[in-house]
C-alpha positions as CSV (number, residue, x, y, z in Angstrom):
1,M,80.8,76.1,123.2
2,V,80.3,78.3,120.1
3,D,82.6,77.6,116.5
4,L,83.6,81.3,116.6
5,S,83.8,84.3,118.7
6,I,84.4,87.6,116.7
7,V,85.8,90.4,118.4
8,I,84.6,94.3,117.2
9,V,86.5,97.0,118.8
10,S,84.7,100.5,117.9
11,W,84.8,104.3,118.5
12,D,82.6,106.4,117.4
13,E,81.6,104.0,114.3
14,K,78.0,103.6,114.5
15,K,77.0,103.0,111.1
16,K,79.7,100.7,110.3
17,L,79.3,98.7,113.0
18,R,75.7,98.4,112.8
19,R,76.4,97.2,109.0
20,N,79.2,94.5,110.3
21,L,76.4,93.0,113.0
22,E,74.1,92.6,110.2
23,K,76.1,90.8,107.9
24,I,77.5,88.3,110.6
25,Y,74.0,87.5,111.8
26,K,73.1,86.8,108.0
27,S,76.2,84.6,107.5
28,R,75.6,81.7,110.0
29,G,75.8,79.1,107.9
30,N,76.7,75.5,109.7
31,F,78.5,77.2,112.2
32,S,78.0,78.9,115.4
33,Y,78.9,82.3,116.4
34,E,79.2,84.4,118.9
35,V,79.8,88.7,118.9
36,Y,81.7,90.6,121.3
37,V,81.8,94.4,120.7
38,V,84.1,96.3,123.0
39,D,82.7,99.8,122.8
40,N,86.0,102.1,123.4
41,N,84.1,105.4,124.8
42,S,82.3,106.2,122.0
43,S,80.0,109.5,121.9
44,D,78.0,108.9,118.9
45,G,75.3,106.3,120.7
46,S,77.0,102.9,119.5
47,A,76.3,101.4,122.8
48,E,72.8,102.2,122.6
49,M,72.2,100.8,119.1
50,V,73.6,97.7,120.0
51,R,71.9,97.2,123.3
52,E,68.6,98.6,121.1
53,E,69.3,96.5,117.8
54,F,71.6,93.6,118.8
55,P,70.5,92.3,122.3
56,E,72.3,88.6,121.4
57,V,75.7,90.4,121.5
58,N,78.0,90.7,124.4
59,L,78.5,94.4,124.9
60,I,81.4,95.8,126.5
61,E,81.5,99.3,127.4
62,K,85.0,101.1,128.0
63,K,85.0,104.2,129.9
64,E,88.0,105.4,128.6
65,T,89.7,104.8,125.6
66,V,92.5,102.4,125.3
67,G,94.2,100.8,122.3
68,F,93.4,98.0,120.1
69,A,95.6,95.4,122.0
70,A,93.7,96.4,125.5
71,A,90.5,96.3,124.4
72,S,90.6,93.0,122.1
73,N,92.1,91.3,125.5
74,K,89.2,92.6,127.7
75,A,86.4,90.5,125.4
76,L,89.2,87.4,125.5
77,S,89.2,87.9,129.1
78,E,85.4,88.1,129.4
79,M,85.1,84.8,127.1
80,M,87.2,83.0,129.5
81,K,85.5,83.9,132.2
82,I,82.3,82.7,130.9
83,Y,83.7,79.3,129.8
84,S,85.7,79.0,132.9
85,G,89.3,79.4,131.3
86,K,88.2,78.1,128.0
87,I,87.4,79.3,124.8
88,S,85.9,79.2,121.5
89,K,87.8,77.1,118.9
90,Y,88.3,80.1,116.7
91,V,88.4,83.7,117.2
92,L,88.4,86.4,114.8
93,L,90.0,90.2,115.6
94,L,87.6,91.9,112.9
95,R,88.4,95.7,112.5
96,V,85.0,97.8,112.1
97,D,85.0,99.3,108.9
98,M,85.5,96.1,107.5
99,K,83.2,95.3,104.8
100,L,82.1,91.2,105.2
101,K,80.6,89.2,102.2
102,S,78.0,87.2,102.6
103,N,80.8,84.3,102.0
104,T,83.8,85.6,103.9
105,L,83.4,84.2,107.6
106,I,81.8,80.6,106.3
107,N,84.6,80.2,103.5
108,T,87.4,81.1,105.8
109,L,86.1,78.9,108.9
110,K,86.2,76.0,106.3
111,W,89.3,76.4,105.3
112,M,90.7,76.8,108.8
113,E,89.0,73.4,109.5
114,E,90.8,72.0,106.7
115,N,94.4,73.6,107.6
116,P,94.8,72.6,111.4
117,Q,98.4,74.1,110.9
118,A,97.4,77.7,110.7
119,G,97.6,79.3,113.9
120,V,96.2,82.4,112.2
121,A,95.0,83.3,109.0
122,G,93.9,86.6,107.0
123,C,91.5,86.3,103.5
124,H,92.2,88.6,100.7
125,L,90.8,92.0,101.3
126,V,90.1,94.7,98.9
127,N,89.5,98.2,99.2
128,E,86.6,100.4,97.1
129,A,88.0,100.5,93.9
130,G,88.5,96.4,93.9
131,E,92.3,96.9,94.1
132,T,94.2,94.1,96.4
133,V,95.2,95.5,99.5
134,R,98.8,94.3,100.1
135,S,97.9,92.4,103.7
136,V,100.9,90.3,103.9
137,R,104.2,91.3,105.6
138,K,107.6,89.8,106.6
139,F,108.9,90.6,109.7
140,P,110.5,93.9,110.3
141,H,114.3,94.5,109.9
142,L,116.1,97.8,110.6
143,L,116.9,98.3,107.1
144,D,113.3,98.0,105.6
145,Q,112.2,100.6,108.6
146,L,114.8,103.2,108.4
147,V,113.7,103.7,104.6
148,I,110.1,103.9,105.7
149,I,111.1,106.8,108.5
150,F,113.1,108.6,105.8
151,G,111.0,108.5,103.0
152,L,113.4,106.6,100.7
153,T,111.3,104.2,99.4
154,D,111.8,105.5,95.7
155,R,115.4,105.2,96.0
156,F,115.6,101.8,97.5
157,P,112.7,100.1,96.0
158,K,114.0,96.6,96.6
159,V,114.2,96.7,100.1
160,V,110.6,98.0,101.0
161,R,109.5,95.4,98.2
162,D,110.8,92.5,100.1
163,Y,109.3,94.0,103.5
164,L,105.6,94.6,101.8
165,Q,106.0,91.5,99.6
166,L,105.1,93.3,96.7
167,D,105.6,90.2,94.6
168,F,103.0,88.4,96.6
169,N,100.7,86.4,94.6
170,Y,97.4,86.8,96.1
171,E,95.4,84.7,94.0
172,N,97.1,81.6,96.3
173,D,96.9,80.0,99.4
174,K,100.1,80.5,101.1
175,Q,102.0,80.6,104.7
176,V,103.6,83.7,105.4
177,S,105.6,85.8,108.4
178,S,102.4,88.1,109.3
179,I,99.1,89.5,108.2
180,M,97.5,92.5,108.6
181,G,95.1,93.0,111.7
182,G,92.2,93.9,110.1
183,F,90.4,90.4,109.6
184,F,92.5,88.4,111.8
185,M,91.3,85.0,112.5
186,M,93.1,82.9,114.7
187,N,92.8,79.3,116.0
188,T,93.0,79.0,119.4
189,H,95.4,76.5,119.9
190,A,98.1,79.2,118.8
191,F,96.9,80.5,122.3
192,K,98.5,78.0,124.0
193,N,101.6,80.0,125.4
194,R,100.1,83.0,125.1
195,P,96.4,83.9,125.3
196,F,96.4,87.3,124.7
197,L,97.5,90.2,122.4
198,D,100.5,92.6,124.1
199,E,98.6,95.9,125.6
200,Q,101.9,97.6,125.5
201,Y,101.2,98.4,121.6
202,Y,98.6,100.8,121.5
203,F,97.8,100.9,117.8
204,W,100.1,99.0,115.2
205,F,102.7,96.2,115.4
206,E,100.4,94.0,117.9
207,E,99.1,91.5,115.5
208,I,103.4,91.1,114.1
209,D,104.1,90.9,117.7
210,F,101.5,88.2,117.8
211,C,102.9,86.3,114.8
212,R,106.4,86.3,115.8
213,H,105.7,84.7,119.3
214,M,103.4,82.2,117.9
215,Y,106.5,80.8,115.4
216,K,108.6,81.4,118.2
217,Y,106.8,79.4,121.0
218,N,104.0,77.2,119.6
219,D,105.6,74.2,117.7
220,G,103.8,73.8,114.3
221,S,101.4,76.6,114.3
222,E,102.0,79.0,111.3
223,V,100.5,82.1,109.5
224,W,98.4,81.9,106.8
225,Y,97.4,84.0,104.0
226,T,93.8,82.3,102.0
227,A,92.2,83.4,98.9
228,V,89.1,81.2,99.9
229,A,87.0,84.3,100.7
230,E,87.4,87.9,100.4
231,C,86.5,91.0,102.8
232,G,86.2,94.6,101.9
233,S,88.8,96.8,103.6
234,P,87.5,100.6,102.7
235,E,90.3,102.2,104.3
236,G,92.7,99.6,103.6
237,T,95.9,101.4,101.3
238,N,98.9,100.4,99.4
239,S,100.7,103.7,100.2
240,L,104.2,103.7,101.5
241,L,103.7,107.0,103.8
242,L,103.9,106.9,107.2
243,P,101.1,108.1,109.0
244,S,100.7,111.9,110.7
245,G,99.8,113.6,113.7
246,D,98.8,111.1,116.7
247,K,98.8,108.3,114.6
248,L,102.5,108.9,113.8
249,I,103.5,109.1,117.4
250,H,101.7,105.7,118.3
251,F,103.2,104.1,114.6
252,R,106.9,105.3,116.3
253,N,106.1,104.1,119.8
254,S,105.1,100.8,118.8
255,Q,107.8,100.4,116.2
256,L,110.6,100.8,118.9
257,K,108.7,98.8,121.5
258,Y,108.5,95.6,118.9
259,F,112.4,96.4,118.0
260,R,113.3,96.2,121.9
261,R,111.6,92.9,122.2
262,W,112.9,91.0,119.5
263,L,115.9,92.5,117.5
264,P,119.5,93.3,119.3
265,Y,119.0,95.9,121.4
266,W,121.8,98.2,119.0
267,Q,118.9,98.2,116.4
268,Y,116.6,99.8,118.8
269,L,119.0,102.4,119.7
270,V,119.4,103.1,115.8
271,L,115.6,103.5,115.1
272,R,115.5,105.6,118.1
273,L,118.3,108.2,117.1
274,A,116.3,107.9,113.2
275,W,113.3,109.4,114.8
276,L,115.3,112.0,116.4
277,I,116.9,112.8,113.2
278,R,113.6,113.0,111.1
279,G,112.5,115.2,114.2
280,V,109.8,112.8,116.0
281,K,110.9,113.5,119.8
282,K,107.8,112.6,121.6
């Protein structure tokens, strides 16, 4: 059984996928890795590239484009089949556009070994300008989500500041509520009561849902941010703006599903009304 299973979901990102795989196989250290690439129905030859250049990768080809949670779960399911229901000690969900540094994986794994209370951990993310990407979040509440939906962040900065943890010190390790899913390392003891991401989330909120579920049902498991390792997040953003187009629909749907599961039903109804007022009805 290997120490770390790395799951990368990719859709028409051949160059970024190749870069990540090259970096992974140069960063083994004393740990053993296995890599699962879930090709989400790409049309740019990504799957062919993996087969030809990285034959050791466990390649899973989807014939249709599915959400991040469903694609990641497919890899987790394959692991369990191979290991007869068991799984490696750690699993890393790695976004395909992330830029691993030479010591990112090694340092994070060492930190996880020294901190068994961490069921989930994320490292320091930086954008291409070298700026810290704010990857730590508090769990969403009705007020901060309403402020974001209506674009009122300038009028109510304290509400958003608390939710986005704008005063968080990214130079120190700290227990947090949740982290962004670009670099999402899990100690598989956190799978005790829930081994998979919830596939009702097509995109957005799946990692927040996992963290919340872990805190509620897995005694002693915590979510941590650690500064011992750094990873590039080229598309990382500190913007408070909502996405647009289809991404906005996915954000809205996932947000509503999250509230319906975790918060009082009346808050879910208020959010639905807010989206109608904003003009997003789909």
